[in-house]
C-alpha positions as CSV (number, residue, x, y, z in Angstrom):
1,X,-3.4,25.4,-17.6
2,X,-2.2,27.2,-14.5
3,X,-5.0,29.3,-13.2
4,X,-3.5,30.4,-9.9
5,X,-2.1,33.9,-9.1
6,X,1.3,34.6,-10.6
7,X,2.9,35.4,-7.2
8,X,1.7,32.1,-5.6
9,X,4.6,29.9,-4.5
10,X,2.4,26.8,-4.9
11,X,2.0,26.2,-8.6
12,X,1.0,22.7,-9.4
13,X,1.4,23.1,-13.1
14,X,5.1,24.1,-12.7
15,X,5.7,21.1,-10.3
16,X,4.1,18.7,-12.8
17,X,6.1,20.2,-15.6
18,X,9.4,19.8,-13.7
19,X,8.6,16.2,-12.9
20,X,7.6,15.5,-16.6
21,X,11.0,16.8,-17.7
22,X,12.6,14.1,-15.5
23,X,10.6,11.6,-17.5
24,X,11.8,13.3,-20.7
25,X,8.2,14.4,-21.5
26,X,7.5,17.9,-22.7
27,X,4.3,19.5,-21.5
28,X,2.9,22.9,-22.1
29,X,2.0,25.1,-19.1
30,X,-0.2,28.1,-20.0
31,X,-0.7,30.7,-17.3
32,X,-4.3,31.9,-17.2
33,X,-5.5,35.2,-15.6
34,X,-9.0,35.7,-17.0
35,X,-11.9,33.7,-18.3
36,X,-11.5,34.9,-21.9
37,X,-7.8,33.6,-21.9
38,X,-9.0,30.3,-20.4
39,X,-11.6,29.7,-23.1
40,X,-9.2,30.8,-25.9
41,X,-6.6,28.4,-24.7
42,X,-9.1,25.5,-24.5
43,X,-10.6,26.2,-27.9
44,X,-7.2,26.3,-29.6
45,X,-5.7,23.2,-28.0
46,X,-5.4,19.8,-29.5
47,X,-4.3,17.8,-26.5
48,X,-6.0,14.6,-25.3
49,X,-5.2,15.4,-21.7
50,X,-6.1,18.8,-20.2
51,X,-5.0,19.5,-16.6
52,X,-6.5,22.6,-15.1
53,X,-4.6,23.7,-12.0
54,X,-6.8,26.1,-10.1
55,X,-8.6,27.0,-6.9
56,X,-12.1,25.7,-6.4
57,X,-14.6,27.8,-4.4
58,X,-18.2,27.6,-3.3
59,X,-20.7,30.4,-4.0
60,X,-22.2,31.4,-0.6
61,X,-25.5,32.4,-2.2
62,X,-26.3,29.1,-4.0
63,X,-23.7,26.6,-2.8
64,X,-22.4,25.9,-6.3
65,X,-18.7,25.3,-6.9
66,X,-16.7,27.3,-9.4
67,X,-13.2,27.8,-10.7
68,X,-11.4,30.8,-9.3
69,X,-9.1,32.7,-11.5
70,X,-6.6,35.5,-10.7
71,X,-9.1,37.9,-12.3
72,X,-12.6,36.4,-12.3
73,X,-14.2,33.0,-12.1
74,X,-15.7,30.3,-14.2
75,X,-19.0,28.5,-13.4
76,X,-20.1,25.3,-15.0
77,X,-22.7,27.0,-17.2
78,X,-19.9,29.3,-18.6
79,X,-18.8,26.3,-20.7
80,X,-22.0,26.3,-22.7
81,X,-21.2,26.7,-26.4
82,X,-17.5,26.4,-25.8
83,X,-15.2,24.0,-27.5
84,X,-12.1,22.2,-26.4
85,X,-13.2,19.6,-23.7
86,X,-15.4,17.2,-25.6
87,X,-13.9,13.7,-25.9
88,X,-10.9,14.7,-23.8
89,X,-9.5,13.6,-20.4
90,X,-10.0,16.5,-18.0
91,X,-8.1,16.8,-14.8
92,X,-9.5,19.6,-12.6
93,X,-7.4,20.2,-9.5
94,X,-9.4,22.8,-7.7
95,X,-10.8,22.0,-4.2
96,X,-14.3,20.6,-4.2
97,X,-14.7,20.8,-8.0
98,X,-15.6,17.1,-8.0
99,X,-18.9,17.7,-6.1
100,X,-22.1,16.9,-7.9
101,X,-23.3,20.6,-8.2
102,X,-20.2,21.3,-10.3
103,X,-19.7,17.9,-12.0
104,X,-23.3,17.4,-13.1
105,X,-23.7,20.6,-15.2
106,X,-20.0,20.5,-16.3
107,X,-20.3,16.9,-17.5
108,X,-23.5,17.5,-19.5
109,X,-22.1,20.7,-21.2
110,X,-18.5,19.6,-21.9
111,X,-18.9,15.8,-22.5
112,X,-15.4,14.7,-21.7
113,X,-14.2,11.1,-21.9
114,X,-13.2,11.2,-18.3
115,X,-13.0,13.8,-15.5
116,X,-10.9,13.5,-12.3
117,X,-11.4,16.1,-9.6
118,X,-11.3,16.4,-5.8
119,X,-14.7,16.1,-4.0
120,X,-13.5,18.2,-1.1
121,X,-10.7,20.5,0.0
122,X,-7.2,18.9,-0.5
123,X,-3.8,20.2,0.6
124,X,-1.5,21.4,-2.2
125,X,1.1,18.7,-1.4
126,X,-1.5,15.9,-1.5
127,X,-2.8,17.2,-4.9
128,X,0.6,17.7,-6.4
129,X,1.8,14.2,-5.3
130,X,-1.4,12.6,-6.6
131,X,-1.0,14.1,-10.0
132,X,2.7,13.3,-10.2
133,X,2.0,9.7,-9.3
134,X,-0.8,9.4,-11.8
135,X,1.3,10.9,-14.6
136,X,4.3,8.8,-13.7
137,X,2.2,5.6,-13.9
138,X,0.3,6.6,-17.1
139,X,3.2,8.0,-19.2
140,X,6.4,6.5,-17.8
141,X,5.2,3.1,-16.7
142,X,2.6,3.1,-19.5
143,X,-0.2,1.9,-17.3
144,X,-3.8,2.5,-18.3
145,X,-5.4,5.7,-17.0
146,X,-7.8,3.8,-14.8
147,X,-4.9,1.8,-13.2
148,X,-2.8,4.9,-12.8
149,X,-5.7,6.6,-11.0
150,X,-6.1,3.6,-8.6
151,X,-2.4,3.6,-7.8
152,X,-2.3,7.4,-7.1
153,X,-5.5,7.3,-5.1
154,X,-4.1,4.4,-3.0
155,X,-0.7,6.0,-2.5
156,X,-2.2,9.4,-1.5
157,X,-4.5,8.1,1.1
158,X,-6.6,11.2,1.4
159,X,-9.9,9.8,2.4
160,X,-11.7,9.9,-1.0
161,X,-10.6,13.4,-2.0
162,X,-10.1,12.5,-5.7
163,X,-12.9,11.0,-7.8
164,X,-13.2,10.1,-11.4
165,X,-16.2,10.2,-13.7
166,X,-16.6,8.2,-16.9
167,X,-18.0,8.8,-20.4
168,X,-21.0,6.5,-19.9
169,X,-22.2,8.8,-17.2
170,X,-20.5,9.7,-14.0
171,X,-20.0,8.2,-10.6
172,X,-18.0,5.6,-8.8
173,X,-16.7,2.4,-10.5
């Protein structure tokens, strides 16, 4: 799901889609503008892996991270009562969305199998390269998701930006 403004030159979803085509994999990129479009797309999908390319922001009034959309925003509590993420592998690519004040409520509400997200700000090129390496290893080399994550994290030596959280709870391995 591509949740960045349409005029933005840096579209991670499109970069990943082009790379997937080189691996002869077909992925669907859905451009999202508003929260209602976001939740409709989530609730109607049947994919095991959901990649949400977005900007992550911090609310100045309470310090909580949220997903920024071209027209609006989504906070962790907005997922309450929504379907589409339970038992799925979720990749959130917005800056700082891997911080506890987003992950804790998001995890409890959505109950994914795994969540990967950056714990701090990350440059576009680092994020795009991380995801491409992860997908290459997972879907082309047929490595496990855990091994693919470790390879991508090691290759994009970005001082702990990306973190993964597991079904049995969340935190570091």
